[in-house]
PyMOL Python script that loads the backbone (N, CA, C, O; Angstrom):
from pymol import cmd

cmd.read_pdbstr("""\
ATOM      1  N   MET A   1       0.849  -1.012   0.141  1.00  0.00           N
ATOM      2  CA  MET A   1       0.463  -0.013   0.310  1.00  0.00           C
ATOM      3  C   MET A   1       1.049   1.154  -0.130  1.00  0.00           C
ATOM      4  O   MET A   1       2.204   1.408   0.212  1.00  0.00           O
ATOM      5  N   VAL A   2       0.277   2.077  -1.005  1.00  0.00           N
ATOM      6  CA  VAL A   2       1.404   3.499  -0.724  1.00  0.00           C
ATOM      7  C   VAL A   2      -0.058   4.107  -0.774  1.00  0.00           C
ATOM      8  O   VAL A   2      -1.167   3.809  -1.216  1.00  0.00           O
ATOM      9  N   SER A   3       0.783   5.490   0.177  1.00  0.00           N
ATOM     10  CA  SER A   3       0.475   6.675   0.567  1.00  0.00           C
ATOM     11  C   SER A   3       0.716   7.615   0.344  1.00  0.00           C
ATOM     12  O   SER A   3       1.922   7.832   0.233  1.00  0.00           O
ATOM     13  N   LYS A   4      -0.203   8.734   0.141  1.00  0.00           N
ATOM     14  CA  LYS A   4       0.178  10.238  -0.836  1.00  0.00           C
ATOM     15  C   LYS A   4       0.783  10.347  -0.437  1.00  0.00           C
ATOM     16  O   LYS A   4       1.888  10.184  -0.954  1.00  0.00           O
ATOM     17  N   HIS A   5       0.559  10.960   1.660  1.00  0.00           N
ATOM     18  CA  HIS A   5       1.152  11.258   2.500  1.00  0.00           C
ATOM     19  C   HIS A   5       2.252  10.460   3.106  1.00  0.00           C
ATOM     20  O   HIS A   5       2.329   9.272   3.421  1.00  0.00           O
ATOM     21  N   THR A   6       3.131  11.517   3.180  1.00  0.00           N
ATOM     22  CA  THR A   6       4.973  11.058   3.346  1.00  0.00           C
ATOM     23  C   THR A   6       5.121  11.641   4.876  1.00  0.00           C
ATOM     24  O   THR A   6       5.019  12.746   5.410  1.00  0.00           O
ATOM     25  N   ILE A   7       5.474  10.033   5.371  1.00  0.00           N
ATOM     26  CA  ILE A   7       5.659  10.495   7.043  1.00  0.00           C
ATOM     27  C   ILE A   7       7.442  10.176   6.909  1.00  0.00           C
ATOM     28  O   ILE A   7       8.142   9.515   6.141  1.00  0.00           O
ATOM     29  N   GLU A   8       7.681  11.015   8.067  1.00  0.00           N
ATOM     30  CA  GLU A   8       9.626  10.764   7.228  1.00  0.00           C
ATOM     31  C   GLU A   8      10.111  10.896   8.650  1.00  0.00           C
ATOM     32  O   GLU A   8       9.766  11.959   9.167  1.00  0.00           O
ATOM     33  N   LYS A   9      10.910   9.991   9.515  1.00  0.00           N
ATOM     34  CA  LYS A   9      11.477   9.996  10.542  1.00  0.00           C
ATOM     35  C   LYS A   9      12.782  10.377  10.382  1.00  0.00           C
ATOM     36  O   LYS A   9      13.384  10.174   9.327  1.00  0.00           O
ATOM     37  N   VAL A  10      13.501  11.160  11.780  1.00  0.00           N
ATOM     38  CA  VAL A  10      14.952  11.611  11.405  1.00  0.00           C
ATOM     39  C   VAL A  10      15.635  11.318  12.590  1.00  0.00           C
ATOM     40  O   VAL A  10      15.440  11.997  13.598  1.00  0.00           O
ATOM     41  N   VAL A  11      16.370  10.434  12.576  1.00  0.00           N
ATOM     42  CA  VAL A  11      16.914  10.656  13.985  1.00  0.00           C
ATOM     43  C   VAL A  11      18.403  11.271  13.737  1.00  0.00           C
ATOM     44  O   VAL A  11      18.836  11.392  12.591  1.00  0.00           O
ATOM     45  N   THR A  12      19.502  11.822  15.402  1.00  0.00           N
ATOM     46  CA  THR A  12      20.459  12.505  14.764  1.00  0.00           C
ATOM     47  C   THR A  12      20.890  11.720  15.990  1.00  0.00           C
ATOM     48  O   THR A  12      19.951  11.421  16.728  1.00  0.00           O
ATOM     49  N   TRP A  13      22.098  11.315  16.378  1.00  0.00           N
ATOM     50  CA  TRP A  13      22.635  10.621  16.991  1.00  0.00           C
ATOM     51  C   TRP A  13      23.641  11.357  17.864  1.00  0.00           C
ATOM     52  O   TRP A  13      24.173  12.224  17.172  1.00  0.00           O
ATOM     53  N   TYR A  14      24.123  11.359  19.124  1.00  0.00           N
ATOM     54  CA  TYR A  14      25.097  12.287  19.886  1.00  0.00           C
ATOM     55  C   TYR A  14      26.134  11.201  20.845  1.00  0.00           C
ATOM     56  O   TYR A  14      25.683  10.082  21.090  1.00  0.00           O
ATOM     57  N   LYS A  15      26.717  11.362  21.065  1.00  0.00           N
ATOM     58  CA  LYS A  15      27.664  10.758  22.137  1.00  0.00           C
ATOM     59  C   LYS A  15      26.658  10.256  23.352  1.00  0.00           C
ATOM     60  O   LYS A  15      26.614   9.048  23.583  1.00  0.00           O
ATOM     61  N   ARG A  16      25.632  11.416  24.341  1.00  0.00           N
ATOM     62  CA  ARG A  16      25.104  11.415  25.040  1.00  0.00           C
ATOM     63  C   ARG A  16      23.743  10.567  24.832  1.00  0.00           C
ATOM     64  O   ARG A  16      23.403   9.885  25.799  1.00  0.00           O
ATOM     65  N   GLY A  17      22.911  10.532  23.659  1.00  0.00           N
ATOM     66  CA  GLY A  17      22.312  10.552  23.139  1.00  0.00           C
ATOM     67  C   GLY A  17      21.664  10.411  21.614  1.00  0.00           C
ATOM     68  O   GLY A  17      22.142   9.809  20.653  1.00  0.00           O
ATOM     69  N   TYR A  18      20.173  11.310  21.721  1.00  0.00           N
ATOM     70  CA  TYR A  18      19.743  11.338  20.399  1.00  0.00           C
ATOM     71  C   TYR A  18      18.495  11.519  20.430  1.00  0.00           C
ATOM     72  O   TYR A  18      17.676  10.998  21.188  1.00  0.00           O
ATOM     73  N   ASP A  19      18.260  12.608  19.221  1.00  0.00           N
ATOM     74  CA  ASP A  19      17.145  13.612  19.040  1.00  0.00           C
ATOM     75  C   ASP A  19      16.492  13.181  17.569  1.00  0.00           C
ATOM     76  O   ASP A  19      16.957  13.233  16.430  1.00  0.00           O
ATOM     77  N   THR A  20      15.392  12.796  18.021  1.00  0.00           N
ATOM     78  CA  THR A  20      14.254  12.117  17.303  1.00  0.00           C
ATOM     79  C   THR A  20      13.501  13.683  16.683  1.00  0.00           C
ATOM     80  O   THR A  20      13.338  14.779  17.220  1.00  0.00           O
ATOM     81  N   GLN A  21      13.292  13.347  15.825  1.00  0.00           N
ATOM     82  CA  GLN A  21      12.529  14.254  14.652  1.00  0.00           C
ATOM     83  C   GLN A  21      11.018  13.729  13.820  1.00  0.00           C
ATOM     84  O   GLN A  21      11.241  13.121  12.773  1.00  0.00           O
ATOM     85  N   LEU A  22       9.913  13.862  14.095  1.00  0.00           N
ATOM     86  CA  LEU A  22       9.105  13.180  12.950  1.00  0.00           C
ATOM     87  C   LEU A  22       8.838  14.095  12.236  1.00  0.00           C
ATOM     88  O   LEU A  22       8.588  15.206  12.704  1.00  0.00           O
ATOM     89  N   ILE A  23       8.827  13.821  10.850  1.00  0.00           N
ATOM     90  CA  ILE A  23       7.853  15.114   9.971  1.00  0.00           C
ATOM     91  C   ILE A  23       7.042  13.915   8.601  1.00  0.00           C
ATOM     92  O   ILE A  23       7.374  12.927   7.945  1.00  0.00           O
ATOM     93  N   ALA A  24       5.642  14.966   8.802  1.00  0.00           N
ATOM     94  CA  ALA A  24       3.834  14.989   8.435  1.00  0.00           C
ATOM     95  C   ALA A  24       3.835  15.777   7.801  1.00  0.00           C
ATOM     96  O   ALA A  24       4.406  16.863   7.708  1.00  0.00           O
ATOM     97  N   HIS A  25       3.006  15.124   7.189  1.00  0.00           N
ATOM     98  CA  HIS A  25       1.974  16.027   5.862  1.00  0.00           C
ATOM     99  C   HIS A  25       0.971  16.339   7.325  1.00  0.00           C
ATOM    100  O   HIS A  25       0.805  15.459   8.169  1.00  0.00           O
ATOM    101  N   HIS A  26       0.417  17.593   7.432  1.00  0.00           N
ATOM    102  CA  HIS A  26      -1.006  17.599   8.615  1.00  0.00           C
ATOM    103  C   HIS A  26      -2.175  16.823   7.959  1.00  0.00           C
ATOM    104  O   HIS A  26      -3.009  16.413   8.766  1.00  0.00           O
ATOM    105  N   LEU A  27      -2.402  16.536   6.636  1.00  0.00           N
ATOM    106  CA  LEU A  27      -3.163  15.860   6.432  1.00  0.00           C
ATOM    107  C   LEU A  27      -3.060  14.275   7.062  1.00  0.00           C
ATOM    108  O   LEU A  27      -3.960  13.621   7.589  1.00  0.00           O
ATOM    109  N   GLY A  28      -1.676  13.905   6.823  1.00  0.00           N
ATOM    110  CA  GLY A  28      -1.634  12.336   6.988  1.00  0.00           C
ATOM    111  C   GLY A  28      -1.805  12.169   8.519  1.00  0.00           C
ATOM    112  O   GLY A  28      -1.966  10.957   8.658  1.00  0.00           O
ATOM    113  N   LEU A  29      -1.846  12.665   9.559  1.00  0.00           N
ATOM    114  CA  LEU A  29      -2.189  12.498  10.702  1.00  0.00           C
ATOM    115  C   LEU A  29      -2.901  12.835  11.475  1.00  0.00           C
ATOM    116  O   LEU A  29      -2.506  13.880  11.992  1.00  0.00           O
ATOM    117  N   ASP A  30      -4.331  12.286  12.088  1.00  0.00           N
ATOM    118  CA  ASP A  30      -5.183  12.910  12.864  1.00  0.00           C
ATOM    119  C   ASP A  30      -4.643  12.277  14.400  1.00  0.00           C
ATOM    120  O   ASP A  30      -3.876  11.387  14.768  1.00  0.00           O
ATOM    121  N   PRO A  31      -5.326  13.062  14.894  1.00  0.00           N
ATOM    122  CA  PRO A  31      -5.255  12.856  16.711  1.00  0.00           C
ATOM    123  C   PRO A  31      -4.777  11.214  17.197  1.00  0.00           C
ATOM    124  O   PRO A  31      -3.985  11.018  18.120  1.00  0.00           O
ATOM    125  N   ARG A  32      -5.302  10.311  16.537  1.00  0.00           N
ATOM    126  CA  ARG A  32      -5.634   8.639  17.169  1.00  0.00           C
ATOM    127  C   ARG A  32      -3.959   8.654  16.774  1.00  0.00           C
ATOM    128  O   ARG A  32      -3.124   8.427  17.651  1.00  0.00           O
ATOM    129  N   ALA A  33      -3.506   8.992  15.138  1.00  0.00           N
ATOM    130  CA  ALA A  33      -2.216   8.331  14.838  1.00  0.00           C
ATOM    131  C   ALA A  33      -1.307   9.117  15.677  1.00  0.00           C
ATOM    132  O   ALA A  33      -0.280   8.501  15.961  1.00  0.00           O
ATOM    133  N   VAL A  34      -1.405  10.510  16.239  1.00  0.00           N
ATOM    134  CA  VAL A  34       0.023  11.172  16.660  1.00  0.00           C
ATOM    135  C   VAL A  34      -0.129  10.396  18.092  1.00  0.00           C
ATOM    136  O   VAL A  34       0.887   9.764  18.381  1.00  0.00           O
ATOM    137  N   GLN A  35      -1.214  10.311  19.069  1.00  0.00           N
ATOM    138  CA  GLN A  35      -1.502   9.705  20.320  1.00  0.00           C
ATOM    139  C   GLN A  35      -0.572   8.176  20.137  1.00  0.00           C
ATOM    140  O   GLN A  35       0.184   7.808  21.035  1.00  0.00           O
ATOM    141  N   ASP A  36      -0.722   7.534  19.103  1.00  0.00           N
ATOM    142  CA  ASP A  36      -0.224   6.094  18.799  1.00  0.00           C
ATOM    143  C   ASP A  36       1.458   6.201  18.644  1.00  0.00           C
ATOM    144  O   ASP A  36       2.284   5.743  19.434  1.00  0.00           O
ATOM    145  N   ILE A  37       1.722   6.945  17.385  1.00  0.00           N
ATOM    146  CA  ILE A  37       3.118   7.823  17.718  1.00  0.00           C
ATOM    147  C   ILE A  37       4.038   8.221  18.495  1.00  0.00           C
ATOM    148  O   ILE A  37       5.154   8.312  17.982  1.00  0.00           O
ATOM    149  N   LEU A  38       3.920   8.522  19.707  1.00  0.00           N
ATOM    150  CA  LEU A  38       3.927   9.295  20.673  1.00  0.00           C
ATOM    151  C   LEU A  38       3.963   8.139  21.778  1.00  0.00           C
ATOM    152  O   LEU A  38       4.975   8.193  22.476  1.00  0.00           O
ATOM    153  N   ARG A  39       3.075   7.107  22.084  1.00  0.00           N
ATOM    154  CA  ARG A  39       3.125   5.889  23.113  1.00  0.00           C
ATOM    155  C   ARG A  39       3.812   5.033  22.294  1.00  0.00           C
ATOM    156  O   ARG A  39       4.375   4.278  23.086  1.00  0.00           O
ATOM    157  N   GLN A  40       4.063   4.743  21.335  1.00  0.00           N
ATOM    158  CA  GLN A  40       5.631   4.217  20.931  1.00  0.00           C
ATOM    159  C   GLN A  40       6.683   4.683  20.919  1.00  0.00           C
ATOM    160  O   GLN A  40       7.666   3.999  21.204  1.00  0.00           O
ATOM    161  N   ALA A  41       6.757   5.683  20.664  1.00  0.00           N
ATOM    162  CA  ALA A  41       8.076   6.623  20.946  1.00  0.00           C
ATOM    163  C   ALA A  41       8.492   6.139  22.737  1.00  0.00           C
ATOM    164  O   ALA A  41       9.325   5.332  23.148  1.00  0.00           O
ATOM    165  N   ALA A  42       7.527   7.013  23.480  1.00  0.00           N
ATOM    166  CA  ALA A  42       7.712   6.551  24.665  1.00  0.00           C
ATOM    167  C   ALA A  42       7.925   4.681  24.868  1.00  0.00           C
ATOM    168  O   ALA A  42       9.052   4.336  25.223  1.00  0.00           O
ATOM    169  N   GLN A  43       7.262   3.972  24.729  1.00  0.00           N
ATOM    170  CA  GLN A  43       7.547   2.533  24.750  1.00  0.00           C
ATOM    171  C   GLN A  43       9.219   2.388  24.887  1.00  0.00           C
ATOM    172  O   GLN A  43      10.028   2.192  25.794  1.00  0.00           O
ATOM    173  N   ALA A  44       9.243   2.611  23.371  1.00  0.00           N
ATOM    174  CA  ALA A  44      10.709   2.456  22.359  1.00  0.00           C
ATOM    175  C   ALA A  44      11.596   3.042  23.481  1.00  0.00           C
ATOM    176  O   ALA A  44      12.437   2.232  23.872  1.00  0.00           O
ATOM    177  N   ALA A  45      11.629   4.496  24.229  1.00  0.00           N
ATOM    178  CA  ALA A  45      12.362   5.339  25.008  1.00  0.00           C
ATOM    179  C   ALA A  45      12.408   4.489  26.125  1.00  0.00           C
ATOM    180  O   ALA A  45      13.524   4.011  26.333  1.00  0.00           O
ATOM    181  N   GLN A  46      11.465   4.144  26.949  1.00  0.00           N
ATOM    182  CA  GLN A  46      11.676   3.301  28.117  1.00  0.00           C
ATOM    183  C   GLN A  46      12.450   1.703  28.122  1.00  0.00           C
ATOM    184  O   GLN A  46      13.043   1.166  29.058  1.00  0.00           O
ATOM    185  N   ALA A  47      12.202   1.179  26.722  1.00  0.00           N
ATOM    186  CA  ALA A  47      12.589   0.069  26.395  1.00  0.00           C
ATOM    187  C   ALA A  47      14.528  -0.186  26.606  1.00  0.00           C
ATOM    188  O   ALA A  47      15.218  -1.092  27.073  1.00  0.00           O
ATOM    189  N   LYS A  48      14.827   1.211  25.948  1.00  0.00           N
ATOM    190  CA  LYS A  48      16.168   1.290  26.065  1.00  0.00           C
ATOM    191  C   LYS A  48      16.957   1.720  27.355  1.00  0.00           C
ATOM    192  O   LYS A  48      18.135   2.072  27.413  1.00  0.00           O
ATOM    193  N   THR A  49      16.008   1.610  28.417  1.00  0.00           N
ATOM    194  CA  THR A  49      17.136   2.727  29.078  1.00  0.00           C
ATOM    195  C   THR A  49      16.374   0.739  30.133  1.00  0.00           C
ATOM    196  O   THR A  49      17.179   0.687  31.064  1.00  0.00           O
ATOM    197  N   ARG A  50      15.769  -0.076  30.244  1.00  0.00           N
ATOM    198  CA  ARG A  50      15.353  -1.306  31.155  1.00  0.00           C
ATOM    199  C   ARG A  50      16.090  -2.377  30.277  1.00  0.00           C
ATOM    200  O   ARG A  50      15.913  -2.347  29.059  1.00  0.00           O
ATOM    201  N   PRO A  51      17.047  -3.480  30.932  1.00  0.00           N
ATOM    202  CA  PRO A  51      16.882  -4.499  30.507  1.00  0.00           C
ATOM    203  C   PRO A  51      15.946  -5.378  30.156  1.00  0.00           C
ATOM    204  O   PRO A  51      16.219  -6.255  29.337  1.00  0.00           O
ATOM    205  N   ASP A  52      14.968  -5.301  30.601  1.00  0.00           N
ATOM    206  CA  ASP A  52      13.978  -6.561  30.283  1.00  0.00           C
ATOM    207  C   ASP A  52      12.633  -5.979  29.344  1.00  0.00           C
ATOM    208  O   ASP A  52      11.950  -5.010  29.675  1.00  0.00           O
ATOM    209  N   PRO A  53      12.512  -6.467  28.612  1.00  0.00           N
ATOM    210  CA  PRO A  53      11.415  -5.994  26.909  1.00  0.00           C
ATOM    211  C   PRO A  53      10.067  -5.512  27.825  1.00  0.00           C
ATOM    212  O   PRO A  53       9.799  -5.883  28.968  1.00  0.00           O
ATOM    213  N   PRO A  54       9.661  -5.012  27.372  1.00  0.00           N
ATOM    214  CA  PRO A  54       7.954  -4.544  27.766  1.00  0.00           C
ATOM    215  C   PRO A  54       7.069  -5.735  27.483  1.00  0.00           C
ATOM    216  O   PRO A  54       7.023  -6.559  26.570  1.00  0.00           O
ATOM    217  N   ALA A  55       6.446  -5.549  28.489  1.00  0.00           N
ATOM    218  CA  ALA A  55       5.445  -6.671  28.646  1.00  0.00           C
ATOM    219  C   ALA A  55       4.323  -6.618  27.959  1.00  0.00           C
ATOM    220  O   ALA A  55       3.724  -5.544  28.016  1.00  0.00           O
ATOM    221  N   GLY A  56       3.706  -7.754  27.107  1.00  0.00           N
ATOM    222  CA  GLY A  56       2.547  -7.708  26.638  1.00  0.00           C
ATOM    223  C   GLY A  56       2.689  -7.473  24.925  1.00  0.00           C
ATOM    224  O   GLY A  56       3.756  -7.144  24.408  1.00  0.00           O
ATOM    225  N   LYS A  57       1.474  -7.694  24.182  1.00  0.00           N
ATOM    226  CA  LYS A  57       1.791  -8.431  23.266  1.00  0.00           C
ATOM    227  C   LYS A  57       1.224  -6.559  22.240  1.00  0.00           C
ATOM    228  O   LYS A  57       0.607  -5.595  22.693  1.00  0.00           O
ATOM    229  N   PRO A  58       1.837  -6.807  20.754  1.00  0.00           N
ATOM    230  CA  PRO A  58       2.254  -5.296  20.709  1.00  0.00           C
ATOM    231  C   PRO A  58       0.426  -5.123  19.581  1.00  0.00           C
ATOM    232  O   PRO A  58       0.077  -6.171  19.037  1.00  0.00           O
ATOM    233  N   GLU A  59      -0.217  -4.251  19.431  1.00  0.00           N
ATOM    234  CA  GLU A  59      -1.317  -3.864  19.245  1.00  0.00           C
ATOM    235  C   GLU A  59      -1.426  -3.646  17.088  1.00  0.00           C
ATOM    236  O   GLU A  59      -1.056  -2.709  16.380  1.00  0.00           O
ATOM    237  N   PRO A  60      -1.971  -4.747  16.788  1.00  0.00           N
ATOM    238  CA  PRO A  60      -2.315  -4.716  15.579  1.00  0.00           C
ATOM    239  C   PRO A  60      -2.336  -3.864  14.602  1.00  0.00           C
ATOM    240  O   PRO A  60      -3.091  -2.905  14.759  1.00  0.00           O
ATOM    241  N   PRO A  61      -1.876  -3.908  13.862  1.00  0.00           N
ATOM    242  CA  PRO A  61      -2.055  -2.636  12.310  1.00  0.00           C
ATOM    243  C   PRO A  61      -3.383  -2.349  11.875  1.00  0.00           C
ATOM    244  O   PRO A  61      -3.738  -3.408  11.357  1.00  0.00           O
ATOM    245  N   GLU A  62      -4.307  -1.552  11.783  1.00  0.00           N
ATOM    246  CA  GLU A  62      -5.609  -0.930  11.832  1.00  0.00           C
ATOM    247  C   GLU A  62      -5.794  -0.503  10.140  1.00  0.00           C
ATOM    248  O   GLU A  62      -4.991   0.343   9.747  1.00  0.00           O
ATOM    249  N   PHE A  63      -6.529  -0.890   9.394  1.00  0.00           N
ATOM    250  CA  PHE A  63      -6.523  -0.347   8.024  1.00  0.00           C
ATOM    251  C   PHE A  63      -8.445  -0.257   7.433  1.00  0.00           C
ATOM    252  O   PHE A  63      -9.078  -0.631   6.446  1.00  0.00           O
ATOM    253  N   SER A  64      -8.747   0.471   8.738  1.00  0.00           N
ATOM    254  CA  SER A  64      -9.993   1.372   8.615  1.00  0.00           C
ATOM    255  C   SER A  64     -10.050   2.595   8.490  1.00  0.00           C
ATOM    256  O   SER A  64     -11.062   3.259   8.713  1.00  0.00           O
ATOM    257  N   ASP A  65      -8.597   3.187   7.989  1.00  0.00           N
ATOM    258  CA  ASP A  65      -8.506   4.625   7.430  1.00  0.00           C
ATOM    259  C   ASP A  65      -7.723   4.195   5.993  1.00  0.00           C
ATOM    260  O   ASP A  65      -7.049   5.145   5.595  1.00  0.00           O
ATOM    261  N   ARG A  66      -7.671   3.493   5.470  1.00  0.00           N
ATOM    262  CA  ARG A  66      -6.920   3.355   3.876  1.00  0.00           C
ATOM    263  C   ARG A  66      -7.521   3.791   3.215  1.00  0.00           C
ATOM    264  O   ARG A  66      -6.953   4.623   2.508  1.00  0.00           O
ATOM    265  N   PRO A  67      -8.887   3.595   2.981  1.00  0.00           N
ATOM    266  CA  PRO A  67     -10.205   4.635   1.817  1.00  0.00           C
ATOM    267  C   PRO A  67      -9.384   6.145   2.066  1.00  0.00           C
ATOM    268  O   PRO A  67      -8.603   6.429   1.158  1.00  0.00           O
ATOM    269  N   LEU A  68      -9.485   7.153   3.222  1.00  0.00           N
ATOM    270  CA  LEU A  68      -9.046   8.170   3.552  1.00  0.00           C
ATOM    271  C   LEU A  68      -7.416   8.476   3.005  1.00  0.00           C
ATOM    272  O   LEU A  68      -7.000   9.628   2.892  1.00  0.00           O
ATOM    273  N   TRP A  69      -6.673   7.407   2.726  1.00  0.00           N
ATOM    274  CA  TRP A  69      -4.610   7.427   3.143  1.00  0.00           C
ATOM    275  C   TRP A  69      -4.973   7.640   1.199  1.00  0.00           C
ATOM    276  O   TRP A  69      -4.482   8.541   0.519  1.00  0.00           O
ATOM    277  N   GLU A  70      -6.024   6.438   0.618  1.00  0.00           N
ATOM    278  CA  GLU A  70      -5.713   6.801  -0.659  1.00  0.00           C
ATOM    279  C   GLU A  70      -6.361   8.015  -1.297  1.00  0.00           C
ATOM    280  O   GLU A  70      -5.998   8.323  -2.432  1.00  0.00           O
ATOM    281  N   GLY A  71      -7.325   8.764  -0.648  1.00  0.00           N
ATOM    282  CA  GLY A  71      -7.928   9.313  -1.328  1.00  0.00           C
ATOM    283  C   GLY A  71      -9.318   8.931  -1.862  1.00  0.00           C
ATOM    284  O   GLY A  71      -9.957   9.648  -2.632  1.00  0.00           O
ATOM    285  N   GLU A  72      -9.660   7.956  -1.474  1.00  0.00           N
ATOM    286  CA  GLU A  72     -10.986   7.640  -1.633  1.00  0.00           C
ATOM    287  C   GLU A  72     -12.165   7.543  -1.083  1.00  0.00           C
ATOM    288  O   GLU A  72     -12.104   7.185   0.094  1.00  0.00           O
ATOM    289  N   ARG A  73     -13.480   7.771  -1.590  1.00  0.00           N
ATOM    290  CA  ARG A  73     -14.388   8.314  -1.017  1.00  0.00           C
ATOM    291  C   ARG A  73     -15.022   7.011  -1.056  1.00  0.00           C
ATOM    292  O   ARG A  73     -15.081   6.168  -1.951  1.00  0.00           O
ATOM    293  N   PRO A  74     -15.748   7.062   0.798  1.00  0.00           N
ATOM    294  CA  PRO A  74     -16.789   5.652   1.067  1.00  0.00           C
ATOM    295  C   PRO A  74     -18.055   5.778   0.332  1.00  0.00           C
ATOM    296  O   PRO A  74     -18.901   4.887   0.403  1.00  0.00           O
TER     297      PRO A  74
END
""", "prot")
cmd.dss("prot")
cmd.show_as("cartoon", "prot")
cmd.util.cbc("prot")
cmd.orient("prot")
């Protein structure tokens, strides 16, 4: 599946850590997508600071918004 909207992740590494930027067209992200991205980023950051992997099963991807991503009308 190819989306018309580009979401780009940029990671800059430093000796003491790293910075992450998320670049996306405003139409490519809705509030739920932003919440999911921030939640996943927080989980990844926490996983880096502790030796054991986080408990739980990852959420399956949802494709209910695919027609909107592709510009199709219901």
